[in-house]
N, C-alpha and C positions, 0 to 999 in steps of 0.2 A: 764769754759772757761779759757784759759791760757794766762796771760799777756805776758809772755816771748815768747810764740809762735806767738804772734801777732794776736790771734784770739778773743781777747776781743772786744766785741761790747757794746757800751754805751747803756744801757737800759733806755734811756730817755723816756719821755711820748709823744713823737711826734706821732701824729695820722696819719692814712692813708690819711685823707683829707689834713692835713698840708704838709705831704711829697709829695703827688701828685701835690699840688699847687706849691711847690718848684721845683719839677721835671719838670713840664710843663714850668715854667719860664726858667729853664736851657736848655731845649731842643728846645724851640720855634724857636730859630734862625736857627737851622739845619733842620727844617721841612718846607714843603710847607705850605703856609697859610691855605689852605683848610684842610690839614692833621691836623695841630695844632688846628684848629677850631673843627674838628670832634672829636679829642681826648678830648678837653675841654668839648664839649657837652656831650659826652658819660660818662665822669667822673662825671660831674655835675648832669646829669639826673639819672644815675644808680648806680655809685659806692658810691659817697658821702652820699646819703640818707640811704644806707643800711649798709655800713661798714666804712664810713668815720670817725666815732668816735672811731673806734677800734685802740688801740695803735699799731703802726707799728710792734713792736716786737712780738705781739700776733697773727699776721697773719700766718696761716699755711694752708696746703693743704686741711684739713677737713673744715676749715672755708670758703675757696674759693669754694669748692665743694657744700657746703650748699648755698652759695651766688649764684652760677650758677643755682642750682635747683630752688631757689626762683625766679630768673629772668625768667627761662623757664615757671614757673607757673603764676607769677604775675608781670612781669617786665614792661608791657606796661605803658606808661605815663598816658594814659586815664583810667587805672585801669580795662580794659576790657580783661584781659588775659595776656599771657606770651609773651616773646620775642622769636624770631626764634633761632634755634640752631646756625645759622651762626652769628647772632648778638652777642650771648653770646661768641662764639669763638673769635670774633673780640675784645670783651672786655677782654677776657683772654689774647689775644695778647698784648693789651695795658698794662695790669698789668704785664705780663711777662717782657716786656721791662723796665717798671718802676722799678720792683723789681730786675731785673738784674743790673740796675744802682745803686740801693740801696746797693747791695752787693759790687759793685765796689767802691762805695763811703763810704763803711764800716758802713752803717746804719743797715745792716742785715748780719748775718753770712751765710745764704743761701737763695736762691730764693724760696719762698713758692709756686709760680706758677708752679714750676717744679714738685711739689708733688701733684698738683691738676689734676683733670680729666675733662677738658671741654667737652661739648657734642661732640660726634663723628660726623665726616663728613659723610654724606650719599651720596653714588653714585646714580646718576639718575637710576631709574628702567629701565631695558632693556626689551623691548617688544619682546618676542620670538614668532614668528608665527609658527603654526603647518604646516605640509606639505599641508594640505587641505586649510588653510588660504592663504598660499603663492600661491598655484595653483589658487585659486579664484582671487587673486590680479592680477596675471600674465595673466589670461584669460581676465580680464577686460581691462588690458593694451593692449592686442592684439586686442580686439574688438574695442577699441577707437582709435587705431593707435598711441597712445602716447608712449613715452619712459620715464620710471621713472628716471628722472634726476633732480637735483636741490633741490627738496623738499624731496626726499627719497634717502637714502643711504643704501647700503648693505655692511657693513664693514667686515662681515665674514660669511662664510658658510662652512659647512663641505663637501658639495657636490654642484655642480653647477646647477642652474636652469636658464632657459632662456625663452624668448618669441620667437614666430616664426620669422624667418628671421634674428635673431641676430648672427647666426653663432656659437652659443654656444651649450650646451647640448640639447638633444632632449626632447620632452615633456614627455618622460618616465623616466627622471631622478628623483631620489628620494632625496628630501632635508631633511636631518636628523635634522639639526639645522640651523636656519637662524636668525640673529638679525637685526631688522629694527629699525631705529631711525628716527623720524620725525625731519627734520632740521628747524631752525627758531626759 
């Protein structure tokens, strides 16, 4: 580290827990009370018990990745399993904000959360109906006289299918790909 370039960072023994306590006090005024309480609860329940004693200067992407993996496997407060990927991503977001401020406040040379890999966000699985499944559904709709609206949406189709009397394609249309999602 170069003193003249202004990149020297004091390698004090401040721990992650001490820093996060200071960070929360500094940020509390700018947060909604519910957000501040949620941050405090998450930090107290998950961060402090696992990495709170680690010197702030020793935190890196590999340590955070290991921390996230532990939370996914054993993070529940009741000890009966792991946290959801979304909860771990939320914790990553809190730490990313805190470490970004640590860089700005010259406590860290770089943000270790930027080198970490939180669990990936999974898109909801799309249910793709086969032409036969779609035909069965549309025949049932036609038999009952109902229109699939409100609870069923057809966001995309590569060909048009319709039920009798809708003015759309005929019953001989071939649906190549249809994605149906249940709303609600």
